[in-house]
N, C-alpha and C positions, 0 to 999 in steps of 0.2 A: 377569595384569594385569586387575584387575576393579574395584578400588575407585574410585569416581568422586568428584570434587570439583567439583560443578556450579557454574557461574557465576564461578569464579576465572579471571582472565586474567593472563598474564605478557607482558612486552614486552622488547625488546632492552636497554633501559636497566636493567631489573631483573636480567637474566641476564648482561649484559656481552658478548653476542654476538647476531648477527642470527638471526631466526627463519627457518625454512625456508619456501619459497613455498607448500608444500602441508601440511606438518606438521613438528613439532619433537619430538625425543626429548630430554628434559631429565633429566640424571643428577646427583643429589646424591651426592657422594663425600667421603671423608676420607682423609688421607694414609696411614694404616696399615690400610686396609680391603682385605683380600685379594680378596673377591668383587667389589670395585669395578673391579679390573683386568680381570677376565673380562667384566664388564658393559660396560666401555668398548669392548672388542673386539667384543662382540655388537652393541651399538648402532651402532658405527661401520660394521660390515659391513652391517647392515640399511639404514642411511642411504645407504650406497654403492650398494645394490641398487635403491632406490626413488627415482625422480626427484623432486626438490623437497622431499626430507626432509632435515633437518639434525639433527645430534647436538651437543648443548651439554652440557658437563660443568661443574658448579658445585661449588666447594670449600665444603662445608657450614660449615667452621670460619671461613671468611672472609666468609660471608654469613649471619650468625646472625639478623639481623632477618627476612630472607626465610625462613629455616628455621623460625623461630617462627610467622611469618604463615601458612605452608603446613602447619604441624604435622608437619614432617619429624622422625621420632623415631629413625630408624636409616639407616645407609648400607649398600649403595646403595638409594636410592629413585628410581624412574623415573616421570616425568610425561610423558604424551603430550599434546601441544598440537595443536589444529587450526590452520588457516591464519591465524585471527584471534588466536591465542594463548590460546584457552580450553582449560583442562584438561579432557580428555575421558576419560582413564584414568590410573590411578595404581597403583603396586605397590612393595612393599619386597622386598629380597632380590635375588639374582641371577636374572634372567629367562632363559627359554629363547628361542631365536630364533623358534620357531613362535608363542610367546605375544606377542612383540613385534610380529610381522607381523600377527597377529590384532587386537591393540590398535590398530595403525595404521589398520585398516579403519574404525574408528570416527571417525577424524580426517580421512580422505580423502574 
């Protein structure tokens, strides 16, 4: 998880869910994406381990305007947001737990 999208901010109204108090893991998924299921488990586990971190899954097909705005080109794509909703890290593909934890360090 290393690609940065500086300056972009997301909020609860755009994501359809509340942001975490300290950080938010945003996962863009699609219905038939096999790696999305594993990513959901990984991000859910990390969010459960770190106090104040939320995991929000966004159906890319239902949020096409946001997908275009953020230049999401494949699923899963994961964005790490800080407490203010600023994107601090971004990655495509199925992440490893260690990489998610490392990326969270940039948001906390």
